C-alpha positions in Angstrom: 106.2 76.5 80.2 107.6 74.9 82.9 108.2 71.5 84.3 107.4 70.5 87.8 107.6 67.4 90.3 104.1 66.8 88.9 104.3 67.1 85.4 104.7 69.8 83.1 103.4 73.4 83.6 101.6 75.2 80.5 101.0 78.7 81.3 98.4 80.6 79.0 96.1 83.1 78.3 92.7 82.0 79.3 90.0 81.3 76.8 85.9 81.5 76.8 86.2 77.7 77.4 87.9 77.9 80.9 84.9 80.0 82.4 83.3 76.9 83.8 86.6 75.6 85.2 87.5 79.1 86.5 83.8 79.5 87.8 84.4 76.0 90.1 87.9 76.8 91.0 87.8 79.7 93.2 84.9 78.1 95.7 87.0 75.3 96.1 90.2 77.2 96.9 88.4 79.9 99.0 85.1 78.4 100.6 85.0 81.4 102.8 85.0 83.6 100.3 82.5 84.5 97.4 84.7 85.9 94.9 82.5 84.7 92.0 80.8 87.6 91.1 84.2 89.7 91.0 85.5 87.0 88.7 82.4 87.1 86.5 82.8 90.3 86.2 86.6 90.7 85.3 86.5 87.8 82.9 83.6 90.0 80.9 85.9 92.7 80.3 88.7 90.9 77.8 90.5 94.7 77.3 91.2 95.6 81.2 92.6 92.0 82.2 95.2 90.0 81.3 93.8 86.4 82.5 96.2 83.4 82.6 95.6 79.6 83.1 98.0 76.8 84.2 97.6 73.2 82.8 99.3 70.9 84.4 99.2 67.6 82.1 96.8 68.9 80.2 94.3 69.6 82.7 93.7 73.2 84.0 95.1 73.8 87.4 95.4 77.3 88.5 94.2 81.0 87.6 95.6 84.5 87.9 94.1 87.7 87.0 95.7 90.9 86.3 93.7 94.2 85.9 94.8 97.4 84.0 94.7 100.4 85.9 96.2 104.0 86.5 97.0 106.0 89.2 95.2 109.2 89.7 94.6 110.7 86.3 98.1 110.1 85.3 99.1 107.8 82.2 101.0 105.6 83.8 100.6 102.1 83.1 100.4 99.8 86.4 98.1 96.7 87.0 96.6 95.2 90.2 96.9 91.5 90.4 94.4 88.9 91.9 92.8 86.7 92.5 94.7 84.1 91.9 93.6 80.3 92.8 94.9 77.1 92.7 93.0 73.6 92.7 93.3 72.7 96.2 94.7 69.3 95.2 97.5 71.2 93.4 98.3 74.0 96.3 102.0 74.4 97.3 103.2 73.0 94.2 104.7 76.1 92.6 101.7 76.6 89.9 100.5 79.7 91.7 103.8 81.0 91.5 104.5 80.6 88.3 101.5 81.5 86.7 102.1 85.0 88.7 105.4 85.3 87.4 104.6 84.5 83.6 101.9 87.3 84.3 104.8 89.8 85.2 106.9 89.3 82.2 103.6 89.5 79.6 103.4 93.0 81.7 106.6 94.4 81.7 106.4 93.1 77.9 103.6 95.8 77.6 105.5 98.4 79.4 103.6 98.0 82.8 105.5 100.1 85.2 104.1 98.6 88.7 101.7 95.8 89.8 100.1 96.0 93.4 98.7 93.2 95.4 96.8 92.9 98.3 97.7 89.6 100.0 99.8 88.1 102.1 103.5 89.8 102.3 104.7 86.2 103.1 103.8 84.7 99.9 103.9 87.8 97.7 107.4 88.9 99.2 109.1 85.5 98.0 107.8 86.9 94.3 109.4 90.1 94.7 106.7 92.6 96.0 107.7 95.0 98.5 105.8 96.8 101.2 105.1 100.1 101.3 103.6 101.2 98.4 102.9 105.3 97.9 99.9 104.6 95.6 96.7 104.0 97.9 94.4 101.5 97.6 91.2 102.6 96.1 89.4 102.6 99.1 91.1 103.1 102.6 91.9 99.8 103.8 91.8 98.7 107.4 94.7 98.8 109.8 95.5 95.3 110.4 96.1 95.1 106.4 98.0 97.7 106.1 101.2 95.3 105.4 99.1 93.1 102.9 99.2 96.4 100.2 102.4 95.7 98.6 103.7 96.6 95.0 106.3 95.5 92.6 108.0 98.0 90.1 108.2 96.2 86.4 110.1 99.4 84.9 114.0 99.4 84.6 114.0 101.9 87.7 111.5 102.2 90.3 109.4 104.9 89.5 107.7 106.0 92.8 104.4 107.5 92.6 101.5 109.0 94.4 98.1 108.5 94.4 94.8 106.3 94.5 94.8 103.7 91.9 91.9 103.9 90.1 90.6 100.2 88.5 87.6 99.4 86.6 84.1 99.5 88.0 84.5 95.5 88.9 87.0 96.6 91.7 85.1 99.6 92.9 83.0 97.6 95.7 84.1 99.2 98.7 83.6 95.5 100.4 86.5 94.0 98.7 88.6 96.4 100.2 87.6 95.6 103.5 84.8 97.6 104.6 
């Protein structure tokens, strides 16, 4: 739980009753992208995801999903962050960052070693994500997206790894990775 200039922010795991909010949030936050098929598939797979909702003054305001995965057949515990969305009227108020930080804290407690993200380096860099991940995305990324593929070590020591990120089927659509 954090407190900001717009009231108290409570971050919690999502519940079945949050689905209507979540399904309305992504088209509002990303009108140019159709993330609903991915989000619906993710929300149907409880054991493979960590889904968090941020509530400001008792009203749902943001959402983030972390998907558990592995690296090329190893036993290493990793996660992929995304998608993340905040109510357009509440963006730039720290809600998204707070939800992500809480998710990272929870994943570290679960012994997840690294988290990956495909997103804006300026935004995710402020949260501690680093460019130059040696683990590859599930599909080759367009060259112009190379700086957007980032990682954050959560283990006490940065355990570099190589290979390709393996994720549940809902992430294995080539078009999600720029093709």
